C-alpha positions as a LaTeX table, in Angstrom:
\begin{tabular}{lrrr}
\hline
Residue & $x$ (\AA) & $y$ (\AA) & $z$ (\AA) \\
\hline
Met1 & 5.19 & $-6.18$ & $-109.93$ \\
Ser2 & 6.23 & $-2.93$ & $-111.20$ \\
Cys3 & 7.75 & 0.23 & $-109.59$ \\
Gly4 & 4.14 & 1.88 & $-109.13$ \\
Gln5 & 2.43 & $-0.82$ & $-107.60$ \\
Ala6 & 5.57 & $-1.80$ & $-105.41$ \\
Ser7 & 5.70 & 1.75 & $-104.02$ \\
Phe8 & 1.64 & 1.89 & $-103.64$ \\
Ala9 & 2.10 & $-1.68$ & $-101.16$ \\
Val10 & 5.16 & 0.39 & $-99.37$ \\
Thr11 & 3.20 & 3.45 & $-98.75$ \\
Leu12 & 0.19 & 1.17 & $-97.18$ \\
Val13 & 2.56 & $-0.58$ & $-94.82$ \\
Ile14 & 4.26 & 2.42 & $-93.59$ \\
Ala15 & 0.90 & 4.11 & $-93.35$ \\
Ala16 & $-0.03$ & 0.74 & $-91.55$ \\
Leu17 & 2.49 & 1.11 & $-89.03$ \\
Ala18 & 2.50 & 4.67 & $-88.46$ \\
Thr19 & $-0.78$ & 4.56 & $-87.46$ \\
Pro20 & $-1.33$ & 4.89 & $-83.68$ \\
Ala21 & $-2.75$ & 1.19 & $-82.70$ \\
Arg22 & $-6.38$ & 1.76 & $-80.14$ \\
Pro23 & $-7.66$ & $-0.26$ & $-77.64$ \\
Ala24 & $-10.43$ & $-2.35$ & $-78.54$ \\
Val25 & $-13.60$ & $-1.29$ & $-77.43$ \\
Ser26 & $-15.43$ & $-3.85$ & $-74.76$ \\
Gln27 & $-18.67$ & $-4.62$ & $-74.80$ \\
Glu28 & $-19.97$ & $-4.64$ & $-71.51$ \\
Ile29 & $-23.51$ & $-6.76$ & $-70.28$ \\
Asn30 & $-25.27$ & $-3.81$ & $-69.26$ \\
Pro31 & $-22.92$ & $-0.37$ & $-69.43$ \\
Leu32 & $-25.98$ & 1.31 & $-67.53$ \\
Val33 & $-25.45$ & $-0.52$ & $-64.27$ \\
Arg34 & $-21.47$ & 0.43 & $-64.67$ \\
Glu35 & $-22.45$ & 3.77 & $-64.78$ \\
Arg36 & $-25.11$ & 4.55 & $-62.25$ \\
Ile37 & $-22.61$ & 2.78 & $-59.43$ \\
Met38 & $-19.70$ & 5.69 & $-60.48$ \\
Val39 & $-21.95$ & 8.28 & $-60.04$ \\
Gln40 & $-23.56$ & 7.01 & $-56.86$ \\
Ala41 & $-19.80$ & 6.55 & $-55.89$ \\
Leu42 & $-18.94$ & 10.41 & $-56.88$ \\
Gln43 & $-21.61$ & 11.96 & $-55.38$ \\
Pro44 & $-19.94$ & 13.91 & $-52.51$ \\
Gln45 & $-21.21$ & 13.26 & $-48.69$ \\
Gly46 & $-21.19$ & 16.64 & $-47.84$ \\
Asp47 & $-19.75$ & 17.93 & $-44.45$ \\
Arg48 & $-19.32$ & 14.90 & $-42.94$ \\
Arg49 & $-17.47$ & 11.71 & $-43.22$ \\
Thr50 & $-18.49$ & 8.24 & $-42.76$ \\
Val51 & $-16.15$ & 5.70 & $-41.04$ \\
Arg52 & $-16.19$ & 1.91 & $-41.17$ \\
Val53 & $-16.62$ & 0.36 & $-37.75$ \\
Gln54 & $-15.26$ & $-3.63$ & $-37.47$ \\
Leu55 & $-16.18$ & $-6.07$ & $-34.84$ \\
Gly56 & $-14.97$ & $-9.49$ & $-33.83$ \\
Ile57 & $-17.00$ & $-11.93$ & $-31.43$ \\
Asn58 & $-15.80$ & $-15.41$ & $-30.76$ \\
Phe59 & $-17.13$ & $-17.52$ & $-27.65$ \\
Phe60 & $-17.88$ & $-21.33$ & $-27.20$ \\
Leu61 & $-21.25$ & $-23.42$ & $-26.60$ \\
Ala62 & $-20.74$ & $-26.52$ & $-24.97$ \\
Gly63 & $-22.99$ & $-29.41$ & $-26.22$ \\
Pro64 & $-23.41$ & $-32.04$ & $-28.56$ \\
Thr65 & $-22.07$ & $-31.70$ & $-31.91$ \\
Asn66 & $-24.29$ & $-34.43$ & $-33.56$ \\
Asp67 & $-27.17$ & $-34.00$ & $-35.86$ \\
Ser68 & $-29.72$ & $-34.27$ & $-32.88$ \\
Asp69 & $-32.34$ & $-31.82$ & $-32.09$ \\
Glu70 & $-30.45$ & $-30.12$ & $-29.36$ \\
Ala71 & $-27.77$ & $-29.58$ & $-31.38$ \\
Ala72 & $-29.70$ & $-27.56$ & $-33.61$ \\
Lys73 & $-30.85$ & $-25.30$ & $-30.58$ \\
Ile74 & $-27.12$ & $-24.80$ & $-29.62$ \\
Arg75 & $-26.33$ & $-23.68$ & $-33.60$ \\
Asp76 & $-29.70$ & $-21.87$ & $-33.27$ \\
Arg77 & $-28.96$ & $-20.12$ & $-30.50$ \\
Ala78 & $-25.29$ & $-19.30$ & $-31.32$ \\
Arg79 & $-26.81$ & $-17.38$ & $-34.30$ \\
Arg80 & $-29.14$ & $-15.83$ & $-32.69$ \\
Thr81 & $-26.44$ & $-14.63$ & $-30.02$ \\
Val82 & $-24.87$ & $-12.81$ & $-33.05$ \\
Tyr83 & $-27.53$ & $-11.57$ & $-34.33$ \\
Asp84 & $-28.83$ & $-9.82$ & $-31.48$ \\
Met85 & $-25.27$ & $-8.17$ & $-30.96$ \\
Ala86 & $-25.65$ & $-6.95$ & $-34.39$ \\
Gly87 & $-28.99$ & $-5.44$ & $-33.71$ \\
Arg88 & $-28.00$ & $-3.87$ & $-30.64$ \\
Glu89 & $-24.44$ & $-2.57$ & $-31.65$ \\
Cys90 & $-25.19$ & 0.42 & $-33.58$ \\
Gly91 & $-27.33$ & 1.85 & $-30.17$ \\
Val92 & $-24.13$ & 1.51 & $-28.39$ \\
Leu93 & $-22.52$ & 3.68 & $-31.08$ \\
Leu94 & $-25.12$ & 5.77 & $-31.46$ \\
Asp95 & $-25.08$ & 6.51 & $-27.26$ \\
Thr96 & $-20.91$ & 7.23 & $-27.57$ \\
Ile97 & $-19.40$ & 8.30 & $-31.07$ \\
Ala98 & $-21.74$ & 8.23 & $-33.79$ \\
Ala99 & $-24.56$ & 10.35 & $-35.10$ \\
Glu100 & $-25.69$ & 8.17 & $-37.65$ \\
Cys101 & $-25.08$ & 4.02 & $-37.96$ \\
Arg102 & $-26.19$ & 1.80 & $-40.41$ \\
Leu103 & $-25.12$ & $-2.03$ & $-40.38$ \\
Glu104 & $-23.15$ & $-3.34$ & $-43.34$ \\
Ser105 & $-22.34$ & $-6.48$ & $-43.15$ \\
Ile106 & $-22.40$ & $-9.74$ & $-41.05$ \\
Thr107 & $-20.08$ & $-12.93$ & $-41.11$ \\
Leu108 & $-20.93$ & $-15.89$ & $-39.12$ \\
Asn109 & $-18.47$ & $-19.31$ & $-38.84$ \\
Leu110 & $-19.61$ & $-22.21$ & $-36.38$ \\
Asn111 & $-17.28$ & $-24.92$ & $-36.17$ \\
Arg112 & $-17.63$ & $-27.94$ & $-34.07$ \\
Gln113 & $-15.29$ & $-29.15$ & $-31.48$ \\
Val114 & $-15.33$ & $-32.97$ & $-30.75$ \\
Thr115 & $-13.32$ & $-34.14$ & $-27.46$ \\
Pro116 & $-12.17$ & $-37.70$ & $-27.96$ \\
Met117 & $-13.76$ & $-40.46$ & $-25.91$ \\
Gly118 & $-11.63$ & $-40.64$ & $-22.53$ \\
Gln119 & $-10.09$ & $-36.98$ & $-22.58$ \\
Met120 & $-13.64$ & $-35.60$ & $-20.97$ \\
Gly121 & $-13.25$ & $-34.08$ & $-17.79$ \\
Gln122 & $-9.08$ & $-34.06$ & $-17.52$ \\
Met123 & $-7.40$ & $-30.77$ & $-16.78$ \\
Gly124 & $-7.09$ & $-28.55$ & $-19.44$ \\
Gln125 & $-9.46$ & $-30.21$ & $-22.11$ \\
Gln126 & $-12.55$ & $-28.48$ & $-23.73$ \\
Ala127 & $-16.01$ & $-29.73$ & $-23.61$ \\
Glu128 & $-17.52$ & $-30.93$ & $-27.10$ \\
Gly129 & $-19.58$ & $-28.21$ & $-28.58$ \\
Phe130 & $-19.71$ & $-25.25$ & $-30.92$ \\
Val131 & $-17.19$ & $-22.26$ & $-31.61$ \\
Ala132 & $-18.89$ & $-19.21$ & $-33.35$ \\
Asn133 & $-16.60$ & $-16.84$ & $-35.13$ \\
Gly134 & $-18.78$ & $-13.52$ & $-36.22$ \\
Gln135 & $-17.55$ & $-9.82$ & $-37.92$ \\
Leu136 & $-20.05$ & $-7.31$ & $-38.07$ \\
Gly137 & $-19.45$ & $-4.36$ & $-39.79$ \\
Phe138 & $-21.03$ & $-0.95$ & $-39.09$ \\
Gln139 & $-20.71$ & 2.64 & $-41.10$ \\
Ile140 & $-21.16$ & 5.47 & $-38.93$ \\
Thr141 & $-20.80$ & 9.42 & $-39.21$ \\
Pro142 & $-18.97$ & 10.67 & $-36.24$ \\
Lys143 & $-20.82$ & 13.03 & $-33.72$ \\
\hline
\end{tabular}
C-alpha cells in the first residue's frame, strides 16, 4: 500500500467515525392509523374537562355450578345484573354530577364457588353458586 493510499484509507475511517449516527427509519404497517390517532388525541376538549368514573360490583348468586340449564340461567342472571347496572349508571351520574356521560368499558368475571359435601348448612359455610365481579368504566363531563 502506497503512502497516498494509506492516507486516503485513514481519511475514510476518520470521516466514517466523525459522521453522527442516525437512527434507523422504522417501517410501520400503516403509518396513517398512528397519525390519525395522535391527531385525535391532541384535539382540545374545549372548556370542559372529562373525568373517568369506575364502579366495582361484587355479589353472590346461590345455585348449582354444574353444566345444567339451571346453572346456565344463574350465569345469565349474573351477567344481566351487571349489564342492567351499567345501563342505569349514566342516569345516576347525570342526575348527580355529570353534564354528559358515556359508558367506556365493562369487565365481568364469574367464578364458581363450590362447598364441599357434608359441610352444607354448617355455621360460617357458604352455599354453592357463582361469585360475580364487575368493573364499569364511564367518562363524564362534570356539571
